[in-house]
KEKEGU-412769 format. One record per residue (C-alpha): residue number from 1; residue in three letters; x, y, z. Coordinates in steps of 0.1 Angstrom, whole numbers, plus 5000, padded with zeros to 4 digits. Each point is the difference from the previous one (the first is absolute). Example, Ala and Ser with C-alpha at 12.3 -4.5 7.8 and 13.67 -1.06 7.14 Angstrom:
BEGIN
{1, ala, {5123, 4955, 5078}}
{2, ser, {5014, 5034, 4993}}
//
This chain:
BEGIN
{1, met, {4315, 3407, 5200}}
{2, ser, {4977, 5027, 5011}}
{3, ala, {4970, 4976, 5002}}
{4, gly, {5021, 4977, 5022}}
{5, ala, {5011, 5028, 5023}}
{6, ala, {4963, 5011, 5003}}
{7, met, {4990, 4964, 5009}}
{8, thr, {5027, 5000, 5027}}
{9, ile, {4986, 5031, 5016}}
{10, leu, {4965, 4986, 4998}}
{11, arg, {5010, 4966, 5014}}
{12, asn, {5018, 5016, 5029}}
{13, ala, {4973, 5025, 5008}}
{14, gly, {4971, 4975, 4995}}
{15, ser, {5017, 4973, 5021}}
{16, gln, {5008, 5025, 5028}}
{17, ile, {4964, 5013, 5001}}
{18, gly, {4983, 4967, 4997}}
{19, gly, {5025, 4981, 5022}}
{20, arg, {5000, 5026, 5028}}
{21, leu, {4962, 5001, 5000}}
{22, ala, {5000, 4962, 5003}}
{23, ile, {5025, 5002, 5029}}
{24, ser, {4980, 5026, 5018}}
{25, leu, {4969, 4979, 4995}}
{26, gly, {5018, 4970, 5015}}
{27, arg, {5012, 5020, 5030}}
{28, met, {4964, 5013, 5005}}
{29, leu, {4989, 4963, 4999}}
{30, ala, {5026, 4992, 5027}}
{31, ala, {4986, 5028, 5022}}
{32, leu, {4965, 4987, 4995}}
{33, leu, {5010, 4965, 5010}}
{34, ile, {5017, 5012, 5032}}
{35, val, {4971, 5023, 5010}}
{36, arg, {4973, 4974, 4993}}
{37, tyr, {5018, 4970, 5017}}
{38, ser, {5021, 5017, 5027}}
{39, gly, {4983, 5033, 5007}}
{40, ala, {5008, 5037, 4994}}
{41, asp, {5025, 5002, 5029}}
{42, arg, {5021, 4971, 4987}}
{43, phe, {5000, 5017, 4966}}
{44, gly, {5011, 5032, 5018}}
{45, glu, {5030, 4981, 5015}}
{46, tyr, {5009, 4985, 4966}}
{47, ala, {4997, 5034, 4982}}
{48, leu, {5023, 5016, 5027}}
{49, val, {5027, 4974, 4994}}
{50, ile, {4997, 5001, 4962}}
{51, asn, {5002, 5038, 5002}}
{52, phe, {5034, 4997, 5017}}
{53, ser, {5010, 4974, 4975}}
{54, val, {4993, 5023, 4971}}
{55, leu, {5019, 5028, 5016}}
{56, phe, {5030, 4978, 5005}}
{57, glu, {4997, 4987, 4964}}
{58, trp, {5005, 5036, 4989}}
{59, leu, {5031, 5002, 5022}}
{60, val, {5013, 4970, 4981}}
{61, asp, {4994, 5018, 4967}}
{62, phe, {5009, 5036, 5013}}
{63, gly, {4995, 5015, 4965}}
{64, gln, {5029, 4980, 4986}}
{65, thr, {4979, 4982, 4974}}
{66, asp, {4989, 5031, 4983}}
{67, ile, {5034, 5016, 5000}}
{68, ala, {5015, 4968, 4986}}
{69, val, {4975, 4999, 4972}}
{70, arg, {5007, 5036, 4992}}
{71, asp, {5038, 4995, 5000}}
{72, ile, {4998, 4969, 4979}}
{73, cys, {4978, 5017, 4974}}
{74, gln, {5023, 5030, 4999}}
{75, gln, {5033, 4980, 5003}}
{76, pro, {4994, 4966, 4985}}
{77, arg, {5037, 4990, 4999}}
{78, arg, {5001, 5001, 5038}}
{79, ala, {4970, 4978, 5005}}
{80, gly, {5020, 4971, 5014}}
{81, asn, {5018, 5021, 5026}}
{82, ile, {4967, 5017, 5010}}
{83, leu, {4982, 4967, 5005}}
{84, arg, {5028, 4985, 5021}}
{85, ala, {5001, 5031, 5022}}
{86, leu, {4963, 4997, 5004}}
{87, phe, {5004, 4963, 5010}}
{88, his, {5024, 5009, 5027}}
{89, leu, {4978, 5027, 5014}}
{90, lys, {4969, 4977, 5002}}
{91, leu, {5020, 4972, 5017}}
{92, val, {5011, 5023, 5028}}
{93, gln, {4968, 5020, 5004}}
{94, ser, {4976, 4970, 5001}}
{95, ala, {5022, 4981, 5026}}
{96, ala, {5000, 5029, 5024}}
{97, leu, {4964, 5010, 4995}}
{98, ser, {4987, 4965, 5006}}
{99, leu, {5012, 5002, 5036}}
{100, leu, {4990, 5037, 5005}}
{101, leu, {4963, 4994, 4992}}
{102, pro, {4991, 4978, 5030}}
{103, ala, {5023, 5020, 5022}}
{104, leu, {4981, 5032, 4991}}
{105, leu, {4966, 4984, 5008}}
{106, trp, {5014, 4989, 5034}}
{107, leu, {5014, 5035, 5008}}
{108, met, {4966, 5015, 4991}}
{109, arg, {4985, 4976, 5027}}
{110, tyr, {4976, 4982, 4978}}
{111, pro, {4986, 4966, 5013}}
{112, ser, {5022, 4970, 4997}}
{113, asp, {4978, 4984, 4973}}
{114, ile, {5005, 5030, 4978}}
{115, val, {5038, 5000, 5007}}
{116, trp, {5001, 4963, 4989}}
{117, ala, {4981, 5008, 4969}}
{118, gly, {5026, 5028, 4993}}
{119, leu, {5028, 4974, 5003}}
{120, val, {4982, 4979, 4974}}
{121, ser, {4995, 5030, 4978}}
{122, gly, {5037, 5009, 5002}}
{123, leu, {5008, 4967, 4983}}
{124, thr, {4984, 5014, 4968}}
{125, leu, {5025, 5028, 4996}}
{126, pro, {5028, 4980, 4984}}
{127, phe, {4975, 4986, 4976}}
{128, tyr, {4988, 5035, 4991}}
{129, ala, {5036, 5011, 4996}}
{130, gly, {5005, 4974, 4973}}
{131, val, {4967, 5011, 4983}}
{132, thr, {5013, 5035, 4997}}
{133, ile, {5031, 4989, 4981}}
{134, phe, {4980, 4981, 4974}}
{135, arg, {4974, 5028, 4999}}
{136, thr, {5028, 5025, 4990}}
{137, val, {5010, 4977, 4971}}
{138, phe, {4964, 4994, 4989}}
{139, lys, {4994, 5038, 5000}}
{140, val, {5030, 5007, 4979}}
{141, arg, {4992, 4972, 4975}}
{142, met, {4964, 5012, 4999}}
{143, arg, {4987, 4967, 5013}}
{144, met, {4981, 5013, 5030}}
{145, glu, {4971, 4975, 4993}}
{146, leu, {5023, 4973, 5014}}
{147, asp, {5002, 5019, 5034}}
{148, val, {4962, 5001, 5002}}
{149, leu, {4996, 4964, 4990}}
{150, ala, {5024, 4988, 5026}}
{151, glu, {4983, 5020, 5028}}
{152, leu, {4966, 4986, 4988}}
{153, gly, {5015, 4965, 5004}}
{154, gly, {5010, 5008, 5036}}
{155, leu, {4965, 5014, 5007}}
{156, ala, {4984, 4968, 4985}}
{157, val, {5019, 4980, 5026}}
{158, met, {4992, 5024, 5029}}
{159, leu, {4962, 5001, 4996}}
{160, pro, {4992, 4963, 5007}}
{161, leu, {5025, 5000, 5029}}
{162, thr, {4984, 5031, 5014}}
{163, trp, {4966, 4985, 4998}}
{164, tyr, {5011, 4968, 5018}}
{165, val, {5018, 5019, 5028}}
{166, ala, {4971, 5025, 5004}}
{167, ser, {4974, 4972, 5001}}
{168, met, {5020, 4983, 5027}}
{169, his, {5002, 5033, 5019}}
{170, gly, {5037, 5000, 4998}}
{171, ser, {5023, 5025, 5017}}
{172, val, {5011, 5033, 4983}}
{173, ala, {5035, 4984, 4996}}
{174, ser, {4986, 4971, 4980}}
{175, leu, {4980, 5024, 4978}}
{176, val, {5032, 5020, 4994}}
{177, ala, {5018, 4968, 4992}}
{178, cys, {4976, 4995, 4970}}
{179, tyr, {5012, 5034, 4988}}
{180, ala, {5036, 4991, 5005}}
{181, phe, {4996, 4968, 4980}}
{182, ala, {4984, 5020, 4972}}
{183, arg, {5031, 5022, 4999}}
{184, leu, {5023, 4970, 4997}}
{185, val, {4979, 4987, 4970}}
{186, phe, {5002, 5035, 4985}}
{187, leu, {5038, 4999, 5001}}
{188, leu, {5002, 4964, 4986}}
{189, leu, {4978, 5009, 4971}}
{190, met, {5020, 5032, 4992}}
{191, ile, {5031, 4978, 4999}}
{192, ala, {4983, 4975, 4977}}
{193, phe, {4988, 5027, 4976}}
{194, asp, {5034, 5015, 4996}}
{195, gly, {5016, 4986, 4969}}
{196, asp, {5035, 5015, 5007}}
{197, arg, {5007, 4997, 5037}}
{198, arg, {5037, 5004, 4995}}
{199, ala, {4995, 5035, 4986}}
{200, thr, {4975, 5008, 5028}}
{201, leu, {5026, 4993, 5026}}
{202, gly, {5023, 5026, 4983}}
{203, thr, {5038, 5002, 4997}}
{204, asn, {5026, 5013, 5023}}
{205, ala, {4992, 5029, 5023}}
{206, ser, {5025, 5015, 5024}}
{207, arg, {4991, 5012, 5035}}
{208, ala, {5002, 5035, 4987}}
{209, asp, {4974, 4991, 4973}}
{210, thr, {4976, 4986, 5027}}
{211, ile, {5004, 5030, 5023}}
{212, gly, {4996, 5024, 4971}}
{213, ala, {4968, 4982, 4990}}
{214, phe, {4987, 5004, 5035}}
{215, arg, {5008, 5037, 5001}}
{216, gln, {4985, 5007, 4967}}
{217, ala, {4967, 4984, 5009}}
{218, phe, {5000, 5014, 5035}}
{219, pro, {4979, 5032, 4993}}
{220, leu, {4974, 4980, 4982}}
{221, gly, {5001, 4972, 5025}}
{222, ala, {4996, 5024, 5029}}
{223, ala, {4971, 5016, 4982}}
{224, gly, {4985, 4966, 4993}}
{225, leu, {5005, 4989, 5036}}
{226, met, {4981, 5031, 5011}}
{227, val, {4972, 4992, 4976}}
{228, ala, {4999, 4964, 5015}}
{229, val, {4999, 5015, 5035}}
{230, tyr, {4973, 5025, 4988}}
{231, asp, {4979, 4971, 4987}}
{232, ser, {5005, 4977, 5030}}
{233, met, {4998, 5027, 5027}}
{234, ala, {4962, 5000, 5001}}
{235, ile, {4997, 4963, 5009}}
{236, val, {5028, 5002, 5026}}
{237, met, {4987, 5031, 5017}}
{238, leu, {4964, 4986, 4999}}
{239, ser, {5013, 4969, 5018}}
{240, lys, {5013, 5023, 5028}}
{241, leu, {4973, 5028, 5000}}
{242, ser, {4970, 4979, 4994}}
{243, asp, {4994, 4962, 4998}}
{244, leu, {5004, 4970, 4977}}
{245, his, {4965, 5006, 4985}}
{246, ala, {5010, 5034, 4988}}
{247, val, {5032, 4984, 4985}}
{248, ala, {4978, 4974, 4983}}
{249, gln, {4977, 5027, 4986}}
{250, tyr, {5028, 5020, 4985}}
{251, ala, {5018, 4969, 4987}}
{252, ala, {4969, 4987, 4984}}
{253, val, {4994, 5033, 4983}}
{254, thr, {5035, 5000, 4985}}
{255, arg, {4993, 4966, 4984}}
{256, phe, {4976, 5018, 4977}}
{257, val, {5017, 5034, 4994}}
{258, tyr, {5036, 4990, 4997}}
{259, pro, {4994, 4982, 4967}}
{260, val, {4995, 5034, 4985}}
{261, ile, {5036, 5010, 5011}}
{262, ile, {5014, 4966, 4992}}
{263, val, {4986, 5001, 4964}}
{264, val, {5012, 5036, 4994}}
{265, gln, {5034, 4991, 5014}}
{266, ser, {5002, 4970, 4978}}
{267, leu, {4990, 5021, 4969}}
{268, thr, {5026, 5026, 5007}}
{269, ser, {5026, 4973, 5005}}
{270, ala, {4993, 4989, 4964}}
{271, phe, {5010, 5035, 4988}}
{272, tyr, {5029, 5005, 5024}}
{273, pro, {5027, 4982, 4980}}
{274, leu, {4990, 5019, 4968}}
{275, leu, {5000, 5033, 5019}}
{276, ser, {5034, 4993, 5013}}
{277, glu, {5013, 4991, 4965}}
{278, ala, {4983, 5030, 4984}}
{279, trp, {5017, 5023, 5025}}
{280, arg, {5034, 4988, 4988}}
{281, thr, {4994, 4998, 4963}}
{282, ser, {4972, 5025, 4992}}
{283, pro, {4987, 5022, 5028}}
{284, arg, {4972, 5014, 4978}}
{285, asn, {4985, 4965, 5000}}
{286, val, {4995, 5002, 5037}}
{287, ala, {4971, 5024, 4998}}
{288, his, {4981, 4977, 4976}}
{289, leu, {5006, 4969, 5021}}
{290, gln, {4990, 5018, 5032}}
{291, gln, {4968, 5013, 4985}}
{292, leu, {4991, 4964, 4990}}
{293, ser, {5009, 4987, 5035}}
{294, leu, {4979, 5027, 5017}}
{295, glu, {4969, 4995, 4979}}
{296, phe, {5001, 4962, 5001}}
{297, ser, {5005, 5001, 5038}}
{298, leu, {4971, 5024, 5006}}
{299, leu, {4977, 4980, 4977}}
{300, val, {5007, 4968, 5019}}
{301, ala, {5000, 5017, 5035}}
{302, gly, {4968, 5019, 4992}}
{303, gly, {4981, 4969, 4990}}
{304, leu, {5011, 4980, 5030}}
{305, phe, {4992, 5030, 5023}}
{306, cys, {4965, 5002, 4987}}
{307, ala, {4993, 4963, 5004}}
{308, val, {5013, 5000, 5036}}
{309, phe, {4984, 5033, 5011}}
{310, thr, {4965, 4992, 4987}}
{311, ser, {4999, 4964, 5014}}
{312, ala, {5017, 5006, 5034}}
{313, asp, {4971, 4986, 5022}}
{314, phe, {4999, 4968, 4980}}
{315, leu, {5038, 4995, 5000}}
{316, met, {5004, 5005, 5038}}
{317, ala, {4970, 4976, 5007}}
{318, leu, {5017, 4975, 4977}}
{319, ile, {5031, 4999, 5022}}
{320, gly, {4978, 4993, 5031}}
{321, pro, {4969, 5015, 5018}}
{322, ser, {5022, 5011, 5029}}
{323, leu, {5018, 5024, 4976}}
{324, ala, {4970, 5013, 4981}}
{325, asp, {5001, 5033, 5020}}
{326, ala, {5033, 5010, 4983}}
{327, ala, {4983, 5008, 4966}}
{328, gly, {5003, 5038, 5006}}
{329, leu, {5037, 4995, 5008}}
{330, leu, {5004, 4981, 4967}}
{331, arg, {4985, 5029, 4981}}
{332, leu, {5023, 5025, 5017}}
{333, val, {5032, 4980, 4994}}
{334, ser, {4991, 4994, 4963}}
{335, val, {4999, 5038, 4995}}
{336, val, {5035, 5002, 5016}}
{337, leu, {5014, 4973, 4978}}
{338, leu, {4985, 5015, 4968}}
{339, ile, {5020, 5032, 5008}}
{340, arg, {5031, 4979, 5007}}
{341, ser, {4998, 4982, 4967}}
{342, val, {5008, 5033, 4983}}
{343, thr, {5030, 5005, 5022}}
{344, met, {5013, 4965, 4992}}
{345, ala, {4996, 5006, 4963}}
{346, met, {5021, 5032, 5002}}
{347, ser, {5027, 4990, 5025}}
{348, pro, {5022, 4980, 4975}}
{349, leu, {5010, 5033, 4984}}
{350, ile, {5018, 5010, 5031}}
{351, ile, {5019, 4967, 5002}}
{352, ile, {5011, 4999, 4964}}
{353, ala, {5013, 5035, 5003}}
{354, gly, {5022, 4989, 5029}}
{355, arg, {4983, 5021, 5026}}
{356, gln, {4991, 4973, 5024}}
{357, thr, {5010, 5021, 5030}}
{358, gln, {4970, 5023, 4994}}
{359, thr, {4976, 4971, 5004}}
{360, met, {5017, 4992, 5033}}
{361, trp, {4992, 5034, 5015}}
{362, leu, {4965, 5001, 4987}}
{363, thr, {4993, 4965, 5015}}
{364, ala, {5016, 5010, 5033}}
{365, ala, {4975, 5029, 5003}}
{366, ala, {4971, 4977, 4992}}
{367, val, {5010, 4974, 5025}}
{368, leu, {5004, 5026, 5028}}
{369, leu, {4967, 5016, 4992}}
{370, asn, {4983, 4966, 4998}}
{371, phe, {5013, 4991, 5035}}
{372, val, {4987, 5033, 5014}}
{373, gly, {4967, 4997, 4982}}
{374, ile, {4993, 4964, 5012}}
{375, leu, {5008, 5011, 5036}}
{376, ala, {4976, 5029, 4997}}
{377, leu, {4972, 4986, 4979}}
{378, val, {4996, 4963, 5011}}
{379, pro, {4990, 5008, 5036}}
{380, arg, {4974, 5024, 4987}}
{381, phe, {4987, 4983, 4968}}
{382, gly, {5010, 4964, 5006}}
{383, val, {5014, 4980, 4970}}
{384, ala, {4985, 5026, 4976}}
{385, gly, {5025, 5025, 5013}}
{386, val, {5027, 4980, 4982}}
{387, ala, {4983, 5006, 4967}}
{388, phe, {4994, 5038, 5007}}
{389, gly, {5038, 5004, 5007}}
{390, tyr, {5010, 4981, 4969}}
{391, leu, {4977, 5021, 4978}}
{392, gly, {5016, 5033, 5010}}
{393, ile, {5035, 4986, 4998}}
{394, glu, {4996, 4984, 4966}}
{395, leu, {4985, 5031, 4985}}
{396, phe, {5023, 5027, 5013}}
{397, val, {5033, 4983, 5010}}
{398, ser, {5002, 4973, 4973}}
{399, leu, {4980, 5008, 4968}}
{400, val, {5008, 5037, 4995}}
{401, pro, {5037, 4999, 5008}}
{402, val, {5007, 4967, 4980}}
{403, trp, {4981, 5014, 4970}}
{404, leu, {5019, 5033, 5000}}
{405, leu, {5035, 4985, 5007}}
{406, gly, {4995, 4972, 4974}}
{407, leu, {4992, 5026, 4973}}
{408, arg, {5028, 5023, 5011}}
{409, tyr, {5028, 4974, 5002}}
{410, ser, {4990, 4982, 4968}}
{411, gly, {4994, 5033, 4981}}
{412, ile, {4969, 4985, 4983}}
{413, arg, {4965, 5014, 4994}}
{414, leu, {4969, 4979, 5002}}
{415, asp, {4965, 5004, 4985}}
{416, tyr, {4976, 5004, 5030}}
{417, ala, {4967, 4998, 4981}}
{418, ser, {4996, 4962, 4999}}
{419, pro, {5012, 4993, 5036}}
{420, val, {4976, 5026, 5014}}
{421, lys, {4971, 4985, 4980}}
{422, ile, {5007, 4966, 5013}}
{423, leu, {5001, 5012, 5036}}
{424, leu, {4968, 5019, 4996}}
{425, ser, {4983, 4970, 4984}}
{426, ala, {5010, 4979, 5030}}
{427, val, {4986, 5025, 5025}}
{428, ala, {4968, 5004, 4981}}
{429, thr, {4995, 4962, 4998}}
{430, ala, {5006, 4996, 5037}}
{431, leu, {4974, 5027, 5008}}
{432, leu, {4974, 4986, 4976}}
{433, cys, {5003, 4964, 5011}}
{434, ser, {4999, 5009, 5037}}
{435, leu, {4962, 5007, 4995}}
{436, pro, {4973, 4974, 5007}}
{437, pro, {4992, 4974, 4990}}
{438, val, {5035, 4988, 4989}}
{439, ser, {5020, 5017, 5027}}
{440, gly, {5022, 4976, 5019}}
{441, thr, {4990, 4970, 4980}}
{442, leu, {5018, 4976, 4977}}
{443, trp, {4980, 5015, 4971}}
{444, gly, {5011, 5034, 5010}}
{445, gly, {5036, 4990, 4996}}
{446, ile, {4993, 4985, 4966}}
{447, ala, {4980, 5030, 4989}}
{448, gly, {5028, 5023, 5013}}
{449, gly, {5026, 4983, 4978}}
{450, phe, {4978, 5002, 4968}}
{451, leu, {4989, 5036, 5007}}
{452, phe, {5036, 5011, 5005}}
{453, leu, {5010, 4985, 4967}}
{454, ala, {4971, 5017, 4983}}
{455, leu, {5008, 5034, 5015}}
{456, val, {5037, 4999, 4990}}
{457, val, {4989, 4992, 4964}}
{458, leu, {4973, 5027, 5000}}
{459, thr, {5023, 5027, 5014}}
{460, gly, {5026, 4991, 4974}}
{461, ala, {5026, 4990, 5026}}
{462, val, {5002, 4966, 4983}}
{463, ser, {4987, 4993, 4965}}
{464, pro, {5008, 4973, 4973}}
{465, ser, {5022, 5026, 4982}}
{466, arg, {5017, 5009, 5032}}
{467, leu, {5007, 4963, 5009}}
{468, lys, {5013, 4995, 4965}}
{469, met, {5024, 5029, 5004}}
{470, leu, {5011, 4988, 5034}}
{471, met, {5007, 4965, 4985}}
{472, ser, {5019, 5016, 4972}}
{473, glu, {5021, 5020, 5025}}
{474, ile, {5008, 4969, 5020}}
{475, thr, {5011, 4983, 4968}}
{476, arg, {5022, 5028, 4990}}
{477, arg, {5015, 5007, 5034}}
{478, ala, {5006, 4964, 5008}}
{479, ala, {5019, 4995, 4967}}
{480, ala, {5023, 5029, 5010}}
{481, ala, {5011, 4982, 5032}}
{482, pro, {5011, 4965, 4990}}
{483, ala, {5027, 4998, 5027}}
{484, ala, {4975, 5000, 5028}}
{485, gly, {4991, 4964, 4992}}
{486, ala, {5034, 4983, 5003}}
{487, ile, {5029, 4997, 5023}}
{488, glu, {5033, 5005, 4982}}
{489, gln, {5029, 4982, 5018}}
{490, pro, {5034, 5016, 5003}}
{491, asn, {5029, 4985, 4979}}
{492, thr, {5021, 4992, 5030}}
//
């Protein structure tokens, strides 16, 4: 039983890391196709519309997926009612938001072709609403690899369509239509992969249940919305303060650095149901699981950071010669997102402790300071001003408070030795591989990855015995949380 539970964790974590990396690679390839065939400015238009689409997809979710997963893990007999309430929320939210998206672009006085592209993008929101319902069930059942596989299927359809439309110099609306079709395929595959669709749709839920679910998720949803605004603000403000080339530069940079965040988020998602279950059954287990989550997250994030930082010139030239001058920006943003990966690994502690409201206030402060920072720094430093602002905010407004509050509300204590060694190994690798002759080359990125692994082993941050102990802990902790892998239906 223990071995089976361990394999469940490994399957979910491995599929999330590998799958999210493949998805990020596919999106990078889509960016490359648009830049190469349609130009940097057309890619800037496309990135602007997709940026709004991602923001509205968060509004569709609004933190309700994570709260539903937590509640089902902690109250398995109410699973059917929780899922039906979630279904009702997604139906209403996606319908309203699909109309609001193009209306917002029109009110912001964007050109008509961007507004039309926003109308096409709005059509994806009901598809994504369906995806979130199945995602909730797959998380609870510990079958998150199905989520990744379905999204990869949508991406496999999108890439040839994007190539064709870009090669024909299609409009931004037609490029966004490729993305919309991929989202439809994503939903259809999620439906096909669910072996118990009747349970997924849930049982009866009253109006009070639905309103209660919305209220319970509101603090986390508001905080998540502000995070989405925080992430999308740079591109929107660059489109107003600068030009589409600056938008294209920043959007291209994110195609390389966001995989670090996506992978860490995916890894912490694999631990989230177990942390929620441990909080209910054995709070002392939370510290062990969180230590595992933090160390695994830093190990993966550190390796990806080193590879991106040390090969920045090669990576930006790969997207297109017109964006090669953004290599310095790529290095700056990769540092910011390495810091952010620590915050993401620690933030689940606040959620499982039921203190979502605290994250809302912290995020509100970050959003406000980011807005002020972009206004002040972009006119002076150009697109690099966005990275300078992010660096200060992530360090002093996000990392330190989230770390302290997570430890305080959970009441746990962590071992700092290994995380610090992993971070120092990443910094040392980035500095060493930034020297000639490998600096900025593909070989520099490869060398950076191997050197990082060597340093974490030499410093004792990771060793064969440590890995064996971590695997032993995963086995033991996973075996203590069997309820996280199943949905228990009510008797009525």
